[in-house]
N, C-alpha and C positions, 0 to 999 in steps of 0.2 A: 503492500498500500504507499509506503515511505518512497518508492521508488516511481509509481504510477499518479502519486497525486498531485505535482507540481506540474507534468505534462496536459494532464487532464484538464486543469482547471484552467490552464494557458490555453489549451484547446476551446475548451467551452467558452470562453472570452472572446475570441474570434469569432466562435459560432453564433455569440450574441451580438456581438459586432456588425457581421455581416445577416440580421435577421432585423436588426434596424435600420440597415440598409435599405433591404429588400421589402420591407413594408413603407420606407417614401418613395419608392418607385414609383410614379406615374403611370397609365394605362392608356392613356389618350391615343397613340400610335400603336401603329403596327410594330415598330422596330423597338418601342418601350416594353411592349406588351411579351414579344418573345424574348426580350431580355431578362423580364421579370419571369417567366418561367424555366427560363435556364437556371437563372441563380436559385432559385426554386430549387429544381433538382439538383445544382449542386452543394446546397446546403443539406439537402435530405441526404445525400450518398456522403457527405465530410460527418454528418451524425453520426451515421449510422457505421464509419470507419472509426471515429472515435470513441464512440460508447462500446462497440466490439471489441476496440483494444482493449478497454479495461473490462474485459471479459474474457482473454484470453487467458490460458494460466501458464503459458509461459513467460521467458526473459522480457525486459522493458522493450528493449529495442526489438526483439524478434515478436513479440505480441503486435505491433503496428503491422510488420509485413504479413502476419498472418490473418489479422483481421483485413486488410486488404485484398487479400488473394481471395479470400470467403466471403467478401463485399454483396454479391449476388445473392449469396442464401443466407446471408441475415438480413439484408435489405427485406426481404422475400418473408421471412417469419417476422419483422417487425411491419410491415404492411399487413400479414395477415392478422396480428393481435391489434394494429390498430383500429381495422373493419371490426375486428369485435367487440372492441370497446366503444365505438360509434352506434352498435347495435345497440350495445347495453345503455350506454346515454341515452338515443332512442327511446329504448324502452322505459327507461324512468322518467323520460317528461310523458310518457303516454299512460303510464300505471296511477295516473290518479283517478280515472275514471273507472278502473275497474277497482281499484280500493275500495272508493266509494260503492259501487256498486255489492263488494262483498260486504261490506259493512250492513249493509240495507236485507242481503241474506242472513248473516248473524243474526243479525234483529229478529227476522223473522225464525227463525229455528230456535233460538236460543229465548224467545218471547223475553228476551232483556235488551236495554236499546245497547248498539255498540255505535261510540263514536268514531265518526269516517274518519278523522285524524289519526286515530289508533292504528286502523288499517294502514292508510300513506304511511305511518312511523314505521309499522311493519316489513311495509314493501322496500322502504328505503334502506332499512336494517339488512335486508336479505340481500339486495344489490349492492350495499357498501361491503358485506362479505364477500360477493363475489368478485369485485372489483378490487378490494383493498389485499384479501386472503386468499381466495381460492383458485382464481386468474395467476397471479404472479407466482405460488407455490408451485403449479404445476407448468407454467411458462416459461420462468427463469431456467430451469434446466436447458430448453431447447436455443432459447437466447444465447445460453452458453457453450453448448454442443456448436450450435452452426457458426458461432463467429471459430472453434477452433477447429471443426473438422469438416464446415462445409453442409452441402444437400445432407450429407447421412445423419447431421444433429437432428434433424427432426423426429429421430426414431428416440429421443431422449425424455418425451413427452412424460409428464409426471414421474421422471427419474427419482427424485427426493422426498415422495409423497408420504413415505412413512416415518422421516424425520421429524421429531415434534417439535425440535428446537426452532426448524424453518419455520413450522406453522406459526410461532411465536415471534420470533426474529424478524421475519419476511416483513411482515404488516408495520411492523412498529417502525423498520428503518427505511420503509416505503411512506410513514408518515413524516418518519425525520425529514426525508428527502422533499418532500414536493409538500406535502401540508402546510409545515412548520414553518417553512421561509415566506411562505403567502402571509399566513398568519402574523409573522414578523414586523413584515413589509406594511400590511394594513395598519399594525398598531400604530399610532401616533402620540407620544407622550405628549405631557402639557410642559412647553418650553416658549420662553417669550425671546421675539427674535427673529430675524431671516435668520440669521448666521446659526443660531442654535439650531433652528429648524432642518438647514442644510447640513448638517454636521449630523443630527440625528438621524436622518434620511441615508446619509453615506454610509453611518455604521452600521445601521438596519440592514443597506442594503450589503455590505461587505458579510456582515454575519450571517445573512442568509444565502448570500453566494457559497462562502465556505460550508454552511451547515448542509447546502444541497450536494456538493462534492464530495465533502466527508463521508456522508451518509449513504450516496450510492454506491461509494466504494468499499464501504463498509458490506454493505448490501451485497456487493458481486463477490466478496472475500467470503461471507457466508454462504453463498448459494453454489460456488465453485472454488475459488481460491488456489487451483490446481491442484484440487482433489480428485485421482481419478473415480474415485466412487458416486460423484455428482456429474461429474461431465464424461465421463467413460464409465457408466452402471456396470457396463460385463466385462468390463476387462479381465482376462484370466490371471489367476495367481500364479506368480514367477515360481519357480520349482526352489 
């Protein structure tokens, strides 16, 4: 992790800069639209390369070469996972009406009033468990194995699902990597003066950035970390 942290943070800084530049590109002309599409594809490929390298279990320098060599397989795995999360988000948006219908049905069956908000919260709880626990535990080995082994990595689906430690650490580290930084940025302490407000935002942004990078690499170390039993679950024992 020590050898990976600084290159990973530096690469993320480059990705953020490219992302901000891409958001500012106009699309009023054909050439700018083509440039925007090309840059979007380039940023996606570079993101897959950076995060694939963090998942490779070999040395720091070799990890970048391995990740680049297996970039198509890793990008395909990321696209599939993004589609799954997109469908899950769409279901979360459209689950409000089924939750209200379920509350009405339970009220008729139980002869007691069931609050629609209670069923909606139950739906959100299930979706949250799928989003933050079930999918990451089953899909992180696929991402790690795709970065290490290419297309053969898709066989690693659910390779570590029997490891109880991962069921606990994976959601905690994901929350630390994604939710906690956003909450930290959204928190606005009471300070007086534009200078103190700017300093507060800069410190919170830096801490959120370091928290994101550190928690992600900790998750990578926990789920793969060069351990053959995770990235290569069917490796034969040495004589």
